[in-house]
Structures are given as C-alpha cells and as structure tokens.
C-alpha positions in Angstrom: 125.0 86.5 112.9 123.1 84.9 109.8 123.2 85.6 105.8 119.6 85.8 104.9 118.6 86.3 101.4 115.2 87.8 101.0 112.8 87.9 98.3 110.5 91.2 97.4 107.4 90.5 95.5 105.1 88.0 97.0 107.4 88.0 100.4 108.0 91.4 101.5 105.0 92.9 99.9 102.1 91.3 98.1 102.9 90.1 94.2 101.6 92.8 92.2 104.6 92.7 89.8 105.6 95.2 88.0 103.9 97.6 90.4 104.7 97.3 94.2 101.9 95.5 96.3 101.2 96.3 99.9 103.6 95.3 102.8 102.9 91.9 104.3 102.1 92.0 107.9 105.2 92.2 110.2 107.6 92.2 107.1 109.7 95.4 107.6 109.3 94.9 111.7 110.5 91.4 111.1 113.3 92.6 108.8 114.6 95.7 111.1 114.5 93.3 114.0 116.9 90.8 112.3 118.9 93.8 111.2 119.1 95.0 115.0 120.3 91.3 115.7 123.5 92.1 113.6 121.9 89.5 110.7 123.0 90.4 107.2 120.2 90.9 104.9 120.2 90.7 101.1 117.5 91.6 98.6 117.2 88.3 96.5 114.6 89.4 93.6 114.1 88.7 89.8 113.5 92.4 89.3 116.2 94.6 87.3 116.4 98.0 86.3 114.1 100.3 87.2 111.6 98.1 88.8 114.5 96.9 91.1 115.4 100.4 92.1 111.7 101.1 92.8 112.0 97.9 95.1 115.2 99.0 97.1 113.5 102.6 97.4 110.2 101.4 98.9 112.4 99.0 101.7 114.6 102.2 102.3 111.6 104.3 102.8 110.0 101.8 105.1 113.2 101.3 106.9 115.0 98.5 105.6 118.5 98.9 104.0 120.2 95.7 102.7 123.7 95.0 102.9 123.5 93.6 99.2 121.2 93.4 96.4 121.0 90.4 94.2 124.7 89.9 95.3 126.6 88.3 97.9 128.5 91.7 98.7 128.0 95.0 97.4 131.1 95.2 95.6 130.7 91.7 93.9 130.8 92.4 90.0 129.1 89.4 88.1 130.0 88.6 84.8 127.5 87.7 82.3 128.2 84.0 82.7 128.6 83.9 86.2 126.0 82.4 88.3 123.8 84.3 90.6 123.6 81.7 93.2 124.1 83.3 96.6 126.5 82.0 99.5 123.8 82.6 102.6 122.4 80.6 105.6 118.6 81.1 104.7 116.1 82.3 102.1 112.9 83.7 102.8 110.8 83.5 99.7 107.1 82.7 98.8 108.5 80.0 96.8 109.3 77.7 99.6 108.2 74.1 99.5 104.7 74.5 101.3 104.6 78.2 100.8 105.4 81.3 102.7 105.6 80.5 106.5 104.7 84.0 107.5 106.8 86.9 109.1 105.7 85.8 112.5 107.0 82.4 112.0 110.3 83.9 110.5 110.7 86.0 113.4 110.1 83.0 115.7 112.8 80.8 113.8 115.2 83.3 112.9 114.9 86.1 115.6 115.5 83.1 118.2 112.1 84.1 119.8 109.8 81.1 120.6 106.3 82.4 120.3 104.4 80.9 123.1 100.7 79.6 122.3 98.2 77.3 123.8 95.9 74.9 122.0 92.3 75.0 122.7 91.6 72.3 125.0 88.5 70.7 123.0 88.8 70.2 119.4 86.5 71.5 116.5 84.4 67.8 116.6 84.1 67.9 120.3 82.7 71.5 120.1 79.8 70.4 117.5 79.0 67.4 119.8 78.6 69.7 122.2 76.3 71.8 120.2 73.7 68.8 119.6 73.6 67.3 123.1 
C-alpha cells in the first residue's frame, strides 16, 4: 500500500482557482483505481475554507473520497506553528520538475500497469525524405 498526496488545481482539474476547472482526462478513473488497489490518497492543496470544501465536494461527486485532506491522517490537529509537510510515498502535482506527467503515466507508474506501445518504424525525417523521392 502506498500513501499518495494529490494536488487539486492543475492536477485533478484544470487550474481555474478559485473556481473549479474541468477534470483532467483519466484523473478520477485513475484515482478510483488506485483506491481499489488499497492505496491511501490524501488531497494536498493550497485551498482553504469554502474553496477547499468545494474541491472536496467536487471530488466526492466524482467518486473519490480522500483518506485525509491537507493532513497526514484524518484526526491530525495542526498547531499554527507546525509544518504541514506530509509523510507520503509520492506526490502527484502539476508543479513537479518537468511538469505533470499525465494521468495515464501515473496509472502506469503507481498502478503497476505497464502500458505497452510500439514506436513507429520510420522517424519523421525518414518520412519527410520519402515524400520528396
């Protein structure tokens, strides 16, 4: 079982903060599948107050209820001077170095589901040369 922190704006949905953007392709399907594999998901977002509650409700409406929200576990009580750093195995976030890898890649990596594909036999330049022969 993995403990996975998931960002909301720009990761689960398009970044339209403080509104809620459209869900990214395969976001909720992947999150539900990860939960079915017994992974613990924590919503990890800068949202607070009503904006946070809207995000939590939106996820619930789309079939995903998180183990905890902005905490390591549901019962955790954070003191004002206490760090909000999470103790998780992975973070899924659009602010990763290199950007967000996409939900199909998340599923491939964390769902232990290699995606098989084959590369085209000819590269772009070879195809272009063929056009002018």
